[in-house]
N, C-alpha and C positions, 0 to 999 in steps of 0.2 A: 279390704272390704270384709265386713262381718256377716256371717250367715247364721241363721238361727234355726234350731230344732227344739220347739217347746222351751224348756228352761235351759237348754244347752246353746252355747254360742261357739262359732268356729271362725277361724281366719285362714285364708289360703296362704301357704308357705311357698312363695315364688321360688322356682328353680330348686326344689328340694333335692332331687336326685342328682348327684354329682357324677355325671358320666365321664369316663376317660375321653380325652379330646379325639374327635373323629369317629366316635362310636355312636350307635343309635339302638334304641329298643325295637324300632320299626313298629311292633305292636306289643302292648302289655296285655297278655291274655289271662293271667292268673296272678293273685297276690295271696301270700300266706304269711302270718305273723308268728315268729318263733317264740320260744319260751322266755327269752330275754328281750322281747320286742324287736328282734332282728326282722327286717322286711325282706322276704324272699320274693323276688320279682321274676315270674315266669314270662319270658318274652320270645320274640321271633327274630332277634338280632343274632350276632355271631356267638354270643355267650348266653345260652338259653336260660340259665338260672343265675341271677345276680343277687347278692345278699348285701343289704345296706343296714347301717345303724339308724337310730332315730333321727340323726341330723342329716342323713342322706349321704354319708360317706360309704364308699364301696369297701366291703370287707373281704369278699371272696366271690368266685364265680366258677361254674362248672356246667357240664352237659353238652359240650361241643360234640357234634356228630351223632348224638343219640336219638334226637327227636325227628319224626317226620313232620309233624306240626303240633307244637305244644298248645294246650288249651286251658286246663284248669288245674288248681293246686290246693292242698291243705296240709296242715301240720298235725301229726299224731300226738297223743299224750306223752309219748317217749321222745319227742323231738324229731322223729323221722318225717320225711317229706314225701307226699304222694302227688304224682303228676299224671294227668291224662294226655294221651297222644291220639288225636282223632284221625291221623293218617296211618299210623301203625296199628290202630285198634287195640291198644293196650293201656293199662294203668300200672305205673311203676312206683315202687316204694324205694326211696333212697335214704341213706343216712345223711347227716349234716354236711359231710364232705363230698357227697355226690356218688358214693358207692351204691351199686344196685343190691337191694336186699330181697326183693320179691317182685315178680311180674304177674299181673292178672291178665288173662286173655292170651290169644295166640297171635304173635307178631305177624303183621301183614296178612292175616286171615280173617276177614270180616264174616260175621254170622249172616245167615240167609234171612232177609226180611223183605225181599223184593226190591230193595233200594238200588237205584242206578244213578250215578252222578250225571248231571246235565249242565249245560252252559247256563241255563236259567235255574237259579237257586230253588225257586218254588216248584218248578217242574220236578227236580230231583226229590224234594221233600214229599211231593204227592205220590211218588213211586213206591213209598213204603206201604206194604200191604198187610203186614202183620208184625207183632212184637216177636223178637227173636232172642236167642241166647246172647251172652256177653261175647264180643262187643261188635257194634258196627258204628264206628266214629264216635266214641265216648267223649263226653264234654266236661262233666264236673265230678268232684269226689269230696266226700266228707267222712269224718270218723266220729263214732259215738264215744262217750267217756270210757266204756268198757272194751273198745277196740274194734267193734264191727265197722265194716267199710261199706259205704253207700256210694253208688256210681250212677249218674244220669247218663243215658246212652241213647243218642242225642241226634246227630245229623243223619245217621243212617238207620236208626232204630227208634223206638217209641216206648222205652221202658226205664224203670229204675231197678237196679240190682242191689241186693244186700249180701255181703260176704262176712264170714267169720274172720277173726284176726289172722287165721292161718291161711286165708285165701279160698276157703271152701264156700261155694255158692249156697246160700241159705234160702233165698226168696227173690222172685222177680215179679214186678207188676207193671201193667200198662199196655195199651194198644194204640195204634194211630186213630186220631179222632179228636172231637172237641167236647165230649161228654165228661162227667166226673170220672176221674181215674184214667182218662185217655190223654194223649199228648200229641202236640205238634211241635216238636223240637224241645224236649226236656234239656235245658241248657245249663242248669246248675242245681245242685242239691246241697242243702244245709240242714243242720240239726238244732233242736232246742232241747235244753236239759230235761224237759218234761215229756219226753217220748214223742215229740212232734217232728215230722219230716216236711220241710218246705222244698218245693220244686218250682224253679222258674220255668214255666211252660211258655217259651218265648213267642212262638208264632200263634198261640192262642191268646196272647197278651193277658196273662194272668199268673198268679202264684197259686199253686194247689197245696193244700195242707193235708198230711196223712198221719196215721199212727205209725209206729215202727214196725207194724205188721202189714203195712200197705193199704190200710183201710182209709177211704176218703172221709175227711172231716168237713172241709170247707174250701172256698176259693176266694181270692181277692182279685177283683177285675178292674180296679181304677189304675190301670197300667198300660203302657204301650211297649211291647217287645222287651220284657224284663230279661236281663242277662245274668245277674248274680245278686246275692244278698248276704248280709251279715247281721248279727244281733249285737246290740250295744245297750246293755242294761235291759230296759223294758221297751226298747225301740228296735224295729226291724228296718234296716237301711237297704234299699233296692237300687241297683244301677239299671238304667233303661237305655236301649240302643237309640232311642229318639232324642238323645242329647240332654238327658237330665238324670238326676237321682231323686228318689222319693223316700219319705220316712213315714212309717206306720206304727201305731200301737199294736200290741200283741193280738188285739181283737180285729185287726185289719182296718182300723180307722186311720185315714190319712191325716198327718199333722203338719207336714212341711214338704216343700218341693224346691229343688234348686235346678236352674237351667240357664238359658241364654237370654232371658228377657232383658231388654235394654242394651244389648251388646250388638255391635256390628259384626259382619262376616269375618273381619280380620282380628277380632278380639273375643272369640267364642270361649266360654268357660269349658264346654264339653263339645266333642265332635262325635264320638262313638263309644260311650262307656260300656265296658265289658266285664270288669272285675271290681269288687269293693271289699274292703277289710277294715277292721278297727283294732287298735292296739290296746294295751292295758290301761293307758291314760285317756282313752276315749278319742284319740286322734283317728281321723278317717283317711284312707288311701283309696284313690280311684284310678284304675288303669283303663286305657282306651285301645281300640283296634282301628285307629284312624288310617293306617296304611291300607289294611285290607278293605275297610269300609269306603274310604274316600281318596285313597292314594296320596295321603298327606302325612309327612313325617313331622310330628310335633316335638321332636327332640326330647329334652328332659321333661317336658310337660305331658309326655305320653303317660306318665304317672304323676298324680298331684296329691299333695298332702294338705289336709285341713286340720289344723291344730285346735284343740279345745282351749278357749280363753275364758 
């Protein structure tokens, strides 16, 4: 089946990820594209980081025993990989072989925001009383071309933090709420070359756009529980937990949306989109947290590739 985004057309590559027999991703929580289009799949299976080539062949894996709960990922300009861990309250910088180069935050020591975990997800989120220091269950990470590190801090906080490349905290912004510059689960952060910072403000069902100094610029509200985004030329691609992905122009104008229209329950295109990334050829990768969200193991379809045609 062909899917369209303006002048671009895409085709689903069935069974793209060639998993070893008997293995599962369980959840694909983060996707990062390497300098040679390697696809780093951050997942919650027994091998937390699995690296595939464009054709879906497994190249390497690492990270066993390191993560409390993996969540988000990005690639730095030097090819290093940054991963958030929302249970250990840290962000780790790895080299391409999985060696630890730097850790941001204090392992197993959440900052004081008032947050208390509850059996009801929304009750826990409502317990956040104030924005706090890094970190309390961080979610997403992104790097600027000059090496600054941005982290959305997320399930137990309501802030975005900006660090220098050496790990020194430069700036934090955000408080719990629904007004401009406030957050109700900042779930992912991504950057635009022209000093824009996009934040997926998941439970406020919007994307907020800031300067690199944390100044609010605008918001996009034609969304339901956005989880991640990526930039593809002049198009912003957004994954939404409501079983779809959406495509916007840089000014926030919706141009396309893919979901489950016309599909039965046994043939859903998406179940719980959580991560989205684009490679140098314009192919899109969408990862899902179907196990956490719906107790469903989608096998190799936990990550799907849409190749540009």
